[in-house]
A tleap script that builds the chain and sets N, CA, C and O, in Angstrom:
source leaprc.protein.ff14SB
mol = sequence {
  NMET LYS HIE VAL PRO ILE LEU ALA LEU ALA
  VAL THR ALA LEU VAL LEU ALA GLY CYS ALA
  SER GLN PRO GLU PRO GLU PRO ARG PRO TYR
  THR ASP ALA GLU VAL LYS GLN PHE ALA LEU
  GLU MET LEU SER ARG ALA GLY LEU PRO TYR
  GLU ASP TYR GLU LYS VAL ARG GLN ALA ILE
  LEU HIE PRO ARG VAL PRO GLU ALA GLY LYS
  ASP LEU PRO ARG GLN ALA PRO ARG ARG CGLY
}
set mol.1.N position { -41.149 204.634 -87.478 }
set mol.1.CA position { -39.760 204.412 -87.156 }
set mol.1.C position { -39.583 203.529 -85.929 }
set mol.1.O position { -38.481 203.053 -85.658 }
set mol.2.N position { -40.669 203.307 -85.185 }
set mol.2.CA position { -40.568 202.461 -84.012 }
set mol.2.C position { -40.401 200.990 -84.401 }
set mol.2.O position { -39.944 200.179 -83.595 }
set mol.3.N position { -40.766 200.658 -85.614 }
set mol.3.CA position { -40.736 199.269 -86.036 }
set mol.3.C position { -39.319 198.774 -86.341 }
set mol.3.O position { -39.054 197.575 -86.250 }
set mol.4.N position { -38.421 199.668 -86.698 }
set mol.4.CA position { -37.071 199.255 -87.074 }
set mol.4.C position { -36.321 198.632 -85.899 }
set mol.4.O position { -35.745 197.559 -86.076 }
set mol.5.N position { -36.293 199.238 -84.713 }
set mol.5.CA position { -35.576 198.588 -83.603 }
set mol.5.C position { -36.227 197.262 -83.181 }
set mol.5.O position { -35.530 196.319 -82.808 }
set mol.6.N position { -37.550 197.195 -83.243 }
set mol.6.CA position { -38.238 195.960 -82.868 }
set mol.6.C position { -37.910 194.861 -83.874 }
set mol.6.O position { -37.678 193.715 -83.490 }
set mol.7.N position { -37.890 195.207 -85.158 }
set mol.7.CA position { -37.556 194.238 -86.190 }
set mol.7.C position { -36.104 193.778 -86.059 }
set mol.7.O position { -35.815 192.591 -86.212 }
set mol.8.N position { -35.197 194.701 -85.780 }
set mol.8.CA position { -33.794 194.346 -85.608 }
set mol.8.C position { -33.616 193.440 -84.383 }
set mol.8.O position { -32.837 192.488 -84.430 }
set mol.9.N position { -34.321 193.721 -83.307 }
set mol.9.CA position { -34.252 192.896 -82.110 }
set mol.9.C position { -34.804 191.498 -82.381 }
set mol.9.O position { -34.246 190.507 -81.910 }
set mol.10.N position { -35.900 191.417 -83.140 }
set mol.10.CA position { -36.489 190.122 -83.473 }
set mol.10.C position { -35.547 189.299 -84.342 }
set mol.10.O position { -35.391 188.100 -84.111 }
set mol.11.N position { -34.921 189.914 -85.332 }
set mol.11.CA position { -33.986 189.209 -86.205 }
set mol.11.C position { -32.771 188.741 -85.412 }
set mol.11.O position { -32.296 187.623 -85.611 }
set mol.12.N position { -32.267 189.580 -84.521 }
set mol.12.CA position { -31.130 189.213 -83.689 }
set mol.12.C position { -31.480 188.024 -82.786 }
set mol.12.O position { -30.676 187.107 -82.618 }
set mol.13.N position { -32.672 188.049 -82.216 }
set mol.13.CA position { -33.104 186.954 -81.341 }
set mol.13.C position { -33.210 185.648 -82.134 }
set mol.13.O position { -32.818 184.591 -81.638 }
set mol.14.N position { -33.733 185.713 -83.354 }
set mol.14.CA position { -33.841 184.507 -84.181 }
set mol.14.C position { -32.471 183.957 -84.562 }
set mol.14.O position { -32.263 182.743 -84.559 }
set mol.15.N position { -31.548 184.836 -84.887 }
set mol.15.CA position { -30.196 184.398 -85.259 }
set mol.15.C position { -29.511 183.746 -84.063 }
set mol.15.O position { -28.899 182.687 -84.201 }
set mol.16.N position { -29.611 184.364 -82.903 }
set mol.16.CA position { -28.991 183.799 -81.706 }
set mol.16.C position { -29.640 182.486 -81.298 }
set mol.16.O position { -28.955 181.578 -80.826 }
set mol.17.N position { -30.934 182.374 -81.471 }
set mol.17.CA position { -31.617 181.117 -81.141 }
set mol.17.C position { -31.168 180.009 -82.086 }
set mol.17.O position { -31.012 178.864 -81.662 }
set mol.18.N position { -30.960 180.328 -83.340 }
set mol.18.CA position { -30.483 179.335 -84.299 }
set mol.18.C position { -29.064 178.896 -84.000 }
set mol.18.O position { -28.726 177.728 -84.188 }
set mol.19.N position { -28.243 179.800 -83.544 }
set mol.19.CA position { -26.859 179.450 -83.214 }
set mol.19.C position { -26.774 178.631 -81.937 }
set mol.19.O position { -25.841 177.845 -81.771 }
set mol.20.N position { -27.727 178.799 -81.033 }
set mol.20.CA position { -27.683 178.124 -79.753 }
set mol.20.C position { -28.225 176.702 -79.819 }
set mol.20.O position { -27.993 175.921 -78.896 }
set mol.21.N position { -28.936 176.348 -80.875 }
set mol.21.CA position { -29.517 175.008 -80.941 }
set mol.21.C position { -28.420 173.972 -81.164 }
set mol.21.O position { -27.432 174.234 -81.850 }
set mol.22.N position { -28.607 172.802 -80.581 }
set mol.22.CA position { -27.624 171.727 -80.667 }
set mol.22.C position { -27.727 171.050 -82.041 }
set mol.22.O position { -28.831 170.863 -82.554 }
set mol.23.N position { -26.595 170.684 -82.634 }
set mol.23.CA position { -26.650 169.960 -83.897 }
set mol.23.C position { -27.161 168.540 -83.660 }
set mol.23.O position { -26.960 167.968 -82.589 }
set mol.24.N position { -27.824 167.978 -84.672 }
set mol.24.CA position { -28.329 166.616 -84.544 }
set mol.24.C position { -27.158 165.647 -84.540 }
set mol.24.O position { -26.174 165.852 -85.250 }
set mol.25.N position { -27.262 164.598 -83.747 }
set mol.25.CA position { -26.168 163.623 -83.738 }
set mol.25.C position { -26.089 162.910 -85.084 }
set mol.25.O position { -27.099 162.667 -85.746 }
set mol.26.N position { -24.867 162.586 -85.461 }
set mol.26.CA position { -24.653 161.926 -86.745 }
set mol.26.C position { -25.163 160.486 -86.652 }
set mol.26.O position { -24.818 159.771 -85.711 }
set mol.27.N position { -25.980 160.054 -87.616 }
set mol.27.CA position { -26.493 158.684 -87.532 }
set mol.27.C position { -25.371 157.676 -87.730 }
set mol.27.O position { -24.489 157.867 -88.568 }
set mol.28.N position { -25.414 156.610 -86.957 }
set mol.28.CA position { -24.382 155.583 -87.066 }
set mol.28.C position { -24.763 154.610 -88.172 }
set mol.28.O position { -25.950 154.420 -88.439 }
set mol.29.N position { -23.796 154.000 -88.809 }
set mol.29.CA position { -24.109 153.009 -89.838 }
set mol.29.C position { -24.670 151.746 -89.193 }
set mol.29.O position { -24.346 151.423 -88.050 }
set mol.30.N position { -25.512 151.038 -89.935 }
set mol.30.CA position { -26.082 149.794 -89.433 }
set mol.30.C position { -25.029 148.695 -89.438 }
set mol.30.O position { -24.180 148.638 -90.328 }
set mol.31.N position { -25.092 147.827 -88.440 }
set mol.31.CA position { -24.167 146.702 -88.395 }
set mol.31.C position { -24.652 145.613 -89.346 }
set mol.31.O position { -25.804 145.631 -89.780 }
set mol.32.N position { -23.784 144.675 -89.664 }
set mol.32.CA position { -24.169 143.566 -90.538 }
set mol.32.C position { -25.297 142.743 -89.919 }
set mol.32.O position { -26.190 142.275 -90.625 }
set mol.33.N position { -25.254 142.569 -88.616 }
set mol.33.CA position { -26.304 141.804 -87.938 }
set mol.33.C position { -27.654 142.503 -88.039 }
set mol.33.O position { -28.679 141.844 -88.211 }
set mol.34.N position { -27.665 143.831 -87.933 }
set mol.34.CA position { -28.915 144.583 -88.053 }
set mol.34.C position { -29.475 144.502 -89.467 }
set mol.34.O position { -30.685 144.377 -89.654 }
set mol.35.N position { -28.603 144.573 -90.453 }
set mol.35.CA position { -29.043 144.487 -91.846 }
set mol.35.C position { -29.613 143.098 -92.120 }
set mol.35.O position { -30.648 142.969 -92.774 }
set mol.36.N position { -28.942 142.062 -91.625 }
set mol.36.CA position { -29.405 140.690 -91.826 }
set mol.36.C position { -30.757 140.480 -91.150 }
set mol.36.O position { -31.647 139.859 -91.731 }
set mol.37.N position { -30.918 140.990 -89.935 }
set mol.37.CA position { -32.183 140.849 -89.217 }
set mol.37.C position { -33.311 141.556 -89.953 }
set mol.37.O position { -34.419 141.026 -90.045 }
set mol.38.N position { -33.044 142.742 -90.476 }
set mol.38.CA position { -34.054 143.482 -91.228 }
set mol.38.C position { -34.441 142.726 -92.494 }
set mol.38.O position { -35.621 142.656 -92.839 }
set mol.39.N position { -33.453 142.159 -93.187 }
set mol.39.CA position { -33.734 141.403 -94.410 }
set mol.39.C position { -34.594 140.185 -94.102 }
set mol.39.O position { -35.504 139.863 -94.865 }
set mol.40.N position { -34.317 139.504 -92.991 }
set mol.40.CA position { -35.125 138.342 -92.617 }
set mol.40.C position { -36.549 138.744 -92.246 }
set mol.40.O position { -37.497 138.022 -92.557 }
set mol.41.N position { -36.705 139.879 -91.591 }
set mol.41.CA position { -38.048 140.364 -91.255 }
set mol.41.C position { -38.835 140.715 -92.511 }
set mol.41.O position { -40.020 140.395 -92.611 }
set mol.42.N position { -38.188 141.366 -93.460 }
set mol.42.CA position { -38.878 141.706 -94.709 }
set mol.42.C position { -39.217 140.447 -95.509 }
set mol.42.O position { -40.260 140.381 -96.159 }
set mol.43.N position { -38.343 139.466 -95.460 }
set mol.43.CA position { -38.596 138.206 -96.160 }
set mol.43.C position { -39.802 137.491 -95.567 }
set mol.43.O position { -40.613 136.924 -96.299 }
set mol.44.N position { -39.922 137.517 -94.247 }
set mol.44.CA position { -41.047 136.828 -93.613 }
set mol.44.C position { -42.381 137.480 -93.967 }
set mol.44.O position { -43.425 136.831 -93.908 }
set mol.45.N position { -42.349 138.745 -94.329 }
set mol.45.CA position { -43.580 139.454 -94.699 }
set mol.45.C position { -43.869 139.407 -96.201 }
set mol.45.O position { -44.894 139.914 -96.657 }
set mol.46.N position { -42.960 138.798 -96.967 }
set mol.46.CA position { -43.091 138.850 -98.418 }
set mol.46.C position { -44.170 137.914 -98.961 }
set mol.46.O position { -44.700 138.163 -100.044 }
set mol.47.N position { -44.503 136.864 -98.252 }
set mol.47.CA position { -45.535 135.949 -98.707 }
set mol.47.C position { -45.099 135.065 -99.860 }
set mol.47.O position { -45.905 134.757 -100.738 }
set mol.48.N position { -43.850 134.656 -99.876 }
set mol.48.CA position { -43.327 133.796 -100.938 }
set mol.48.C position { -43.730 132.347 -100.694 }
set mol.48.O position { -44.011 131.964 -99.558 }
set mol.49.N position { -43.760 131.539 -101.753 }
set mol.49.CA position { -43.926 130.099 -101.552 }
set mol.49.C position { -42.754 129.563 -100.730 }
set mol.49.O position { -41.679 130.161 -100.712 }
set mol.50.N position { -42.967 128.436 -100.051 }
set mol.50.CA position { -41.976 127.926 -99.106 }
set mol.50.C position { -40.618 127.687 -99.750 }
set mol.50.O position { -39.588 128.020 -99.164 }
set mol.51.N position { -40.604 127.112 -100.956 }
set mol.51.CA position { -39.325 126.811 -101.609 }
set mol.51.C position { -38.539 128.083 -101.895 }
set mol.51.O position { -37.334 128.148 -101.651 }
set mol.52.N position { -39.231 129.091 -102.416 }
set mol.52.CA position { -38.563 130.364 -102.702 }
set mol.52.C position { -38.119 131.048 -101.410 }
set mol.52.O position { -37.033 131.623 -101.339 }
set mol.53.N position { -38.977 130.975 -100.392 }
set mol.53.CA position { -38.643 131.553 -99.091 }
set mol.53.C position { -37.353 130.937 -98.547 }
set mol.53.O position { -36.468 131.653 -98.079 }
set mol.54.N position { -37.252 129.618 -98.609 }
set mol.54.CA position { -36.070 128.937 -98.088 }
set mol.54.C position { -34.815 129.277 -98.886 }
set mol.54.O position { -33.739 129.426 -98.307 }
set mol.55.N position { -34.936 129.399 -100.198 }
set mol.55.CA position { -33.775 129.771 -101.026 }
set mol.55.C position { -33.249 131.144 -100.633 }
set mol.55.O position { -32.048 131.332 -100.442 }
set mol.56.N position { -34.160 132.097 -100.515 }
set mol.56.CA position { -33.746 133.464 -100.175 }
set mol.56.C position { -33.222 133.515 -98.738 }
set mol.56.O position { -32.242 134.205 -98.455 }
set mol.57.N position { -33.875 132.784 -97.835 }
set mol.57.CA position { -33.439 132.763 -96.435 }
set mol.57.C position { -32.023 132.195 -96.320 }
set mol.57.O position { -31.190 132.736 -95.593 }
set mol.58.N position { -31.757 131.117 -97.031 }
set mol.58.CA position { -30.420 130.542 -97.002 }
set mol.58.C position { -29.393 131.503 -97.607 }
set mol.58.O position { -28.260 131.585 -97.132 }
set mol.59.N position { -29.790 132.223 -98.650 }
set mol.59.CA position { -28.872 133.194 -99.258 }
set mol.59.C position { -28.564 134.336 -98.291 }
set mol.59.O position { -27.449 134.857 -98.283 }
set mol.60.N position { -29.544 134.726 -97.476 }
set mol.60.CA position { -29.311 135.788 -96.493 }
set mol.60.C position { -28.432 135.273 -95.354 }
set mol.60.O position { -27.501 135.951 -94.919 }
set mol.61.N position { -28.739 134.069 -94.880 }
set mol.61.CA position { -28.004 133.535 -93.731 }
set mol.61.C position { -26.588 133.094 -94.092 }
set mol.61.O position { -25.673 133.231 -93.280 }
set mol.62.N position { -26.396 132.564 -95.309 }
set mol.62.CA position { -25.100 132.050 -95.727 }
set mol.62.C position { -24.735 132.599 -97.104 }
set mol.62.O position { -24.790 131.863 -98.089 }
set mol.63.N position { -24.366 133.875 -97.193 }
set mol.63.CA position { -24.047 134.444 -98.508 }
set mol.63.C position { -22.772 133.836 -99.086 }
set mol.63.O position { -21.804 133.580 -98.369 }
set mol.64.N position { -22.796 133.616 -100.372 }
set mol.64.CA position { -21.603 133.115 -101.068 }
set mol.64.C position { -20.911 134.297 -101.712 }
set mol.64.O position { -21.470 134.962 -102.585 }
set mol.65.N position { -19.706 134.550 -101.279 }
set mol.65.CA position { -18.924 135.657 -101.827 }
set mol.65.C position { -17.891 135.056 -102.772 }
set mol.65.O position { -17.080 134.230 -102.354 }
set mol.66.N position { -17.912 135.461 -104.039 }
set mol.66.CA position { -16.944 134.891 -104.975 }
set mol.66.C position { -15.517 135.293 -104.586 }
set mol.66.O position { -15.287 136.359 -104.014 }
set mol.67.N position { -14.582 134.421 -104.907 }
set mol.67.CA position { -13.186 134.728 -104.620 }
set mol.67.C position { -12.727 135.877 -105.509 }
set mol.67.O position { -13.214 136.049 -106.626 }
set mol.68.N position { -11.801 136.643 -105.007 }
set mol.68.CA position { -11.310 137.797 -105.753 }
set mol.68.C position { -10.642 137.339 -107.042 }
set mol.68.O position { -9.774 136.467 -107.018 }
set mol.69.N position { -11.036 137.915 -108.151 }
set mol.69.CA position { -10.403 137.644 -109.424 }
set mol.69.C position { -10.970 136.451 -110.167 }
set mol.69.O position { -10.571 136.204 -111.305 }
set mol.70.N position { -11.888 135.697 -109.568 }
set mol.70.CA position { -12.435 134.520 -110.249 }
set mol.70.C position { -13.299 134.904 -111.441 }
set mol.70.O position { -13.372 134.164 -112.422 }
set mol.71.N position { -13.954 136.060 -111.359 }
set mol.71.CA position { -14.836 136.450 -112.438 }
set mol.71.C position { -14.103 137.181 -113.564 }
set mol.71.O position { -14.725 137.571 -114.552 }
set mol.72.N position { -12.805 137.367 -113.426 }
set mol.72.CA position { -12.040 138.054 -114.455 }
set mol.72.C position { -11.641 137.059 -115.551 }
set mol.72.O position { -11.428 135.881 -115.264 }
set mol.73.N position { -11.539 137.519 -116.792 }
set mol.73.CA position { -11.081 136.612 -117.859 }
set mol.73.C position { -9.647 136.194 -117.615 }
set mol.73.O position { -8.865 136.935 -117.019 }
set mol.74.N position { -9.302 134.989 -118.083 }
set mol.74.CA position { -7.948 134.465 -117.869 }
set mol.74.C position { -6.914 135.280 -118.638 }
set mol.74.O position { -5.824 135.554 -118.135 }
set mol.75.N position { -7.264 135.659 -119.849 }
set mol.75.CA position { -6.348 136.442 -120.644 }
set mol.75.C position { -7.138 137.558 -121.332 }
set mol.75.O position { -8.216 137.326 -121.879 }
set mol.76.N position { -6.596 138.740 -121.296 }
set mol.76.CA position { -7.288 139.869 -121.900 }
set mol.76.C position { -7.317 139.685 -123.415 }
set mol.76.O position { -6.312 139.282 -124.000 }
set mol.77.N position { -8.447 139.971 -124.062 }
set mol.77.CA position { -8.494 139.825 -125.525 }
set mol.77.C position { -7.570 140.838 -126.212 }
set mol.77.O position { -7.458 141.990 -125.794 }
set mol.78.N position { -6.924 140.374 -127.262 }
set mol.78.CA position { -6.010 141.274 -127.990 }
set mol.78.C position { -6.763 142.035 -129.070 }
set mol.78.O position { -7.700 141.548 -129.702 }
set mol.79.N position { -6.301 143.230 -129.234 }
set mol.79.CA position { -6.929 144.057 -130.291 }
set mol.79.C position { -6.004 144.035 -131.498 }
set mol.79.O position { -4.790 144.195 -131.371 }
set mol.80.N position { -6.587 143.839 -132.650 }
set mol.80.CA position { -5.783 143.688 -133.853 }
set mol.80.C position { -5.678 144.901 -134.618 }
set mol.80.O position { -5.027 144.917 -135.662 }
savepdb mol mol.pdb
quit
């Protein structure tokens, strides 16, 4: 019967220790500059031929974003 109070004290100490620990800080999202820098670093390690390397590098440095709605059909097809 001596084990019950010791076990209860141990469980209480573990619960209180868990409640007292600080929560981990929320990770911040990466900035566009950080993502671009990481992509360039991975590209430099890829071992591509120079022409392919330059194409991908230019795409990373100067991305072409299509205009909104350009990829949509001009007129929706009719169902008969």
